[in-house]
C-alpha positions in Angstrom: 191.8 65.1 -201.2 189.6 64.8 -198.1 189.4 67.5 -195.4 192.3 66.3 -193.3 194.7 66.1 -196.3 193.6 69.5 -197.5 194.3 71.2 -194.1 197.3 73.2 -195.5 194.9 74.7 -198.1 192.1 75.3 -195.5 194.4 77.1 -193.2 195.2 79.6 -196.0 191.5 80.3 -196.5 190.1 83.6 -195.5 187.2 83.7 -193.0 184.9 84.6 -195.9 186.1 81.6 -197.9 185.6 79.2 -195.0 182.1 80.6 -194.5 181.5 79.9 -198.2 182.6 76.2 -197.7 180.2 75.8 -194.9 177.4 77.6 -196.7 177.7 75.2 -199.7 178.4 71.9 -197.9 176.8 72.0 -194.4 173.1 72.6 -195.1 170.3 70.2 -196.0 167.4 72.1 -197.5 166.7 74.8 -195.0 168.5 73.3 -192.0 172.2 73.2 -191.0 173.8 69.8 -190.9 175.7 69.2 -187.6 177.5 66.1 -188.9 179.0 68.0 -191.9 179.9 71.0 -189.8 181.5 68.7 -187.3 183.7 67.2 -190.1 184.9 70.7 -191.2 185.7 71.7 -187.7 187.4 68.4 -186.9 189.9 69.0 -189.7 191.0 72.3 -188.1 191.1 70.7 -184.6 193.8 68.3 -185.8 196.1 71.3 -186.1 195.6 72.5 -182.5 193.3 74.6 -180.3 194.2 78.0 -181.8 193.4 76.9 -185.4 190.2 75.3 -184.2 189.0 78.4 -182.3 189.9 80.7 -185.2 188.0 78.6 -187.7 184.9 78.3 -185.4 184.8 82.0 -184.6 184.9 82.9 -188.3 181.4 81.4 -188.8 178.1 83.3 -188.3 177.4 83.8 -184.7 174.0 82.2 -185.1 175.6 79.1 -186.5 178.2 79.0 -183.7 175.5 79.1 -181.1 173.3 76.5 -183.0 176.2 74.1 -183.1 176.7 74.4 -179.3 173.0 73.7 -178.8 173.3 70.6 -181.0 176.4 69.1 -179.3 176.2 70.2 -175.6 173.9 70.5 -172.6 174.8 73.7 -170.7 173.9 74.2 -167.0 174.7 77.2 -164.8 177.1 76.1 -162.1 175.7 78.6 -159.5 172.1 78.9 -160.7 168.9 78.4 -158.8 168.0 75.3 -160.7 169.7 72.0 -159.6 171.9 70.3 -162.1 170.5 66.9 -163.0 172.5 63.8 -162.5 174.4 62.9 -165.7 173.2 59.9 -167.8 175.3 56.8 -167.6 178.5 57.3 -169.6 177.9 61.0 -170.1 181.0 63.3 -170.4 180.9 66.5 -168.4 183.3 69.3 -167.4 183.3 72.6 -165.6 184.2 75.6 -167.8 187.5 77.3 -166.9 185.6 80.2 -165.4 183.5 77.8 -163.2 180.4 79.5 -164.5 178.9 76.5 -166.4 178.8 72.7 -166.3 178.7 71.4 -169.8 177.8 67.9 -171.0 178.1 66.3 -174.4 174.7 65.7 -175.8 173.8 62.0 -175.9 172.6 62.2 -179.5 175.9 63.7 -180.7 178.3 61.4 -182.6 181.0 63.2 -184.4 184.7 63.5 -185.0 185.2 66.7 -183.0 185.2 66.6 -179.2 182.8 69.4 -178.1 184.5 69.7 -174.8 187.8 70.3 -176.6 186.1 73.0 -178.6 184.9 74.8 -175.5 188.4 74.5 -174.0 189.9 76.0 -177.2 187.4 78.9 -177.1 188.1 79.8 -173.5 191.8 79.8 -174.2 191.2 82.2 -177.1 188.6 84.6 -175.5 187.0 84.1 -172.1 184.3 86.8 -172.5 183.3 85.6 -176.0 183.1 82.0 -174.7 180.9 83.0 -171.8 178.6 84.9 -174.1 178.2 82.0 -176.6 177.4 79.5 -173.8 174.7 81.9 -172.3 173.2 82.2 -175.8 173.2 78.4 -176.4 171.4 78.0 -173.1 168.6 80.5 -173.7 168.3 81.1 -177.5 165.5 79.2 -179.3 166.9 76.7 -181.8 164.2 77.8 -184.4 165.3 81.4 -184.1 168.9 80.6 -184.6 168.2 78.4 -187.6 166.0 81.0 -189.2 168.6 83.8 -188.8 171.5 81.6 -189.9 169.5 80.5 -193.0 168.7 84.2 -193.9 172.4 85.1 -193.9 173.4 81.9 -195.7 170.8 82.3 -198.4 172.0 85.8 -199.2 175.6 84.7 -199.5 174.8 81.6 -201.6 172.6 83.7 -203.9 175.7 86.0 -204.5 177.6 82.8 -205.6 174.9 82.1 -208.2 172.6 79.7 -206.2 169.3 81.6 -205.7 166.2 80.3 -203.9 164.5 77.6 -205.9 161.4 79.8 -206.6 163.7 82.1 -208.5 165.8 79.3 -210.1 162.8 77.5 -211.7 162.3 80.6 -213.9 165.1 78.9 -215.9 162.3 76.7 -217.4 160.2 79.6 -218.6 159.6 80.0 -222.3 162.4 81.8 -224.2 161.9 85.3 -225.5 160.8 85.8 -229.1 163.9 87.9 -229.9 167.5 87.3 -229.0 169.0 89.0 -226.0 172.8 89.4 -226.1 175.0 87.6 -223.6 175.2 89.4 -220.3 177.9 89.6 -217.8 177.2 87.1 -215.0 177.7 88.1 -211.4 181.1 86.5 -211.1 183.5 89.3 -212.2 186.4 87.9 -210.2 186.3 84.5 -212.0 189.1 84.5 -214.5 188.9 80.9 -215.7 186.1 78.3 -215.8 186.6 75.7 -212.9 187.5 72.2 -214.1 184.3 70.7 -212.9 182.3 73.1 -215.2 184.8 73.0 -218.1 185.2 69.2 -218.4 181.9 68.5 -220.3 182.8 71.2 -222.8 185.7 69.1 -224.0 183.2 66.7 -225.6 182.1 67.4 -229.2 178.8 69.1 -228.5 177.3 71.8 -230.6 177.9 74.3 -227.9 181.6 73.3 -227.6 182.0 73.5 -231.4 180.5 77.0 -231.3 182.8 78.2 -228.6 185.7 76.8 -230.6 184.8 79.2 -233.4 185.0 82.3 -231.2 188.4 84.0 -231.0 187.3 87.1 -229.0 189.0 86.4 -225.6 186.8 89.0 -223.8 183.7 87.4 -225.1 185.0 83.9 -224.3 185.7 85.0 -220.7 182.2 86.5 -220.5 180.6 83.3 -221.9 182.5 81.2 -219.4 181.2 83.2 -216.5 177.7 83.1 -218.0 178.0 79.3 -218.3 179.1 78.9 -214.7 176.2 81.0 -213.6 173.8 79.0 -215.7 175.0 75.7 -214.2 174.6 77.2 -210.7 171.0 78.2 -211.5 170.3 74.7 -212.9 171.7 73.0 -209.8 169.0 74.7 -207.7 166.3 74.4 -210.4 166.8 70.7 -210.7 166.3 70.4 -207.0 170.0 69.6 -206.2 172.4 71.3 -203.8 175.9 72.6 -204.3 177.2 70.1 -201.7 177.0 67.1 -204.1 180.0 67.5 -206.5 179.1 64.5 -208.6 175.6 65.9 -209.3 177.1 69.2 -210.3 179.2 67.4 -212.9 176.0 65.6 -214.2 174.0 68.9 -214.3 176.8 70.7 -216.1 176.5 68.0 -218.8 172.7 68.5 -218.9 173.1 72.2 -219.3 175.6 71.8 -222.1 173.3 69.4 -223.9 170.2 71.6 -223.4 172.0 74.7 -224.7 173.2 72.7 -227.7 169.6 71.6 -228.4 168.6 75.3 -228.2 171.2 76.3 -230.7 170.2 73.5 -233.1 166.5 74.5 -232.8 167.3 77.9 -234.1 169.2 76.5 -237.1 167.2 75.2 -240.0 169.7 72.5 -241.1 172.6 70.9 -239.2 175.0 68.7 -241.1 177.9 68.6 -238.6 180.3 70.7 -240.8 182.4 73.8 -240.5 179.7 76.1 -241.8 177.3 74.8 -239.1 179.9 75.5 -236.4 180.1 79.1 -237.7 176.3 79.5 -237.6 176.2 78.1 -234.1 178.9 80.5 -233.0 176.9 83.4 -234.5 173.9 82.3 -232.3 176.1 82.1 -229.2 177.2 85.7 -229.9 173.7 87.0 -230.2 171.7 84.9 -227.7 172.4 84.7 -224.0 173.2 81.1 -222.8 170.3 81.2 -220.5 167.8 81.9 -223.3 169.5 79.2 -225.4 168.9 76.8 -222.5 165.3 77.9 -222.4 165.0 77.4 -226.2 166.4 73.9 -225.8 164.1 73.1 -222.8 161.1 74.1 -224.8 161.9 71.5 -227.5 161.2 68.8 -224.9 158.1 70.3 -223.3 155.8 69.2 -226.2 157.2 65.7 -225.8 156.6 65.8 -222.0 153.0 66.9 -222.6 152.4 64.0 -225.0 153.8 61.6 -222.3 151.5 63.2 -219.7 148.5 62.7 -222.0 149.5 59.1 -222.5 150.0 58.5 -218.8 146.5 59.8 -218.0 145.0 57.0 -220.0 143.6 54.5 -217.4 145.2 51.5 -219.2 148.6 53.2 -219.4 148.4 54.4 -215.8 147.8 50.9 -214.6 150.7 49.7 -216.7 153.0 52.4 -215.3 152.0 51.7 -211.7 152.5 48.0 -212.0 154.8 46.6 -209.3 157.8 45.1 -210.9 159.5 41.9 -209.9 162.8 40.2 -210.8 161.0 38.6 -213.7 160.6 42.0 -215.2 164.4 42.7 -215.3 165.6 43.5 -218.8 162.1 43.2 -220.1 160.7 45.6 -222.8 158.0 46.7 -220.3 160.6 47.8 -217.7 162.6 49.7 -220.3 159.5 51.4 -221.7 158.2 52.4 -218.2 161.5 53.9 -217.3 161.5 55.8 -220.6 158.0 57.3 -220.0 158.8 58.1 -216.4 161.8 60.0 -217.6 159.7 62.1 -219.9 157.3 62.9 -217.1 160.0 64.4 -214.9 160.5 68.2 -214.7 162.5 68.8 -216.8 162.0 65.7 -219.0 165.0 63.4 -219.3 166.0 60.8 -221.9 166.5 57.4 -220.2 169.2 55.1 -221.5 167.9 52.4 -224.0 170.4 50.0 -222.5 168.3 47.4 -220.5 171.2 47.2 -218.0 171.1 51.0 -217.4 167.4 51.9 -217.0 168.2 54.2 -214.1 170.7 56.2 -216.2 169.3 59.3 -217.9 170.5 62.5 -219.7 169.2 65.7 -221.1 167.9 65.9 -224.7 171.0 67.1 -226.7 169.7 67.2 -230.3 166.6 67.3 -232.5 167.4 63.7 -233.4 166.9 62.9 -229.7 163.5 64.6 -229.7 162.4 62.8 -232.9 163.6 59.4 -231.8 161.8 59.8 -228.4 158.6 60.9 -230.1 158.7 57.8 -232.3 159.3 55.6 -229.4 156.5 57.2 -227.4 154.1 56.5 -230.2 155.2 52.9 -230.4 154.6 52.5 -226.7 151.1 54.0 -227.0 150.2 51.6 -229.8 151.6 48.6 -227.9 150.1 49.3 -224.5 146.7 50.6 -225.4 
């Protein structure tokens, strides 16, 4: 909808929900993103000063102060230090209590007017506004960022997005024995969000298995587990929750990897009703996380083979060759993209379409693994 169009919904959000929006959308790696935070606040500013002040004050105090340090230069109106002359074109104002002179930072380019924000805050609470400006003048930016990150990481982990060093455990080898599905840490989620549910509408082995389960309580539990697994994968794949398109792609990867894990535990798959029942039995007895690990392990041997091939000096020179327009649609370009996809962590299957050598997906079946192994061997024979 866009933030401005969604304002009626945003106004109904609780402070905790608004903080969650900011936690998920306004950070790049370990640093807050002033431009994204500006966009969220600007949406509230369009509804008036009271709405803007309420939204701003619902954020972590460290993030409030950090945003002021990014957007304003604050000077004491009656301090011992002289106030420097403003740069040409700079916008300044005295605060309503006449205690500060504030100036919009020259580097700031956003939708929200920082001076309007200060005016809204003073109209809401003079003492709080004074305290925030004092903090923005004296607090170290590194300290503010560190504290804001600590609080943010804790909340984001509660939503299922742990630190990456924990999330990469998703790629660990699976256990030798099945572990039953476990309740994910999302007890309030009653239905699977559409973004997560859409890939399950396709005819994957996981989807067929779920279709054979008629236990509503178990289905609800599996939905929560699946959402939790996707959230883990978002971090493990090196992405962030802010990119909705990537979350959709990763949900599809998770679905396919779990399907491969299910198939790897079945001796024969003939795409019939009995296979669906056997797949459902595995989903009942194995956690989705362990089924994902089982599927991931199927591609690890293939990745190692690609790594051994890439270590060959002749192949390395071939992979490192600078490509030109003359290489477009060539077999070499397609094969290089294929090998590079296998070398990624986790390995990916690059599209065989010469027009889509940047498109890739997860391995979804044992047939994918076998076909990739055959192609890798053919490349080895051709290049070496």
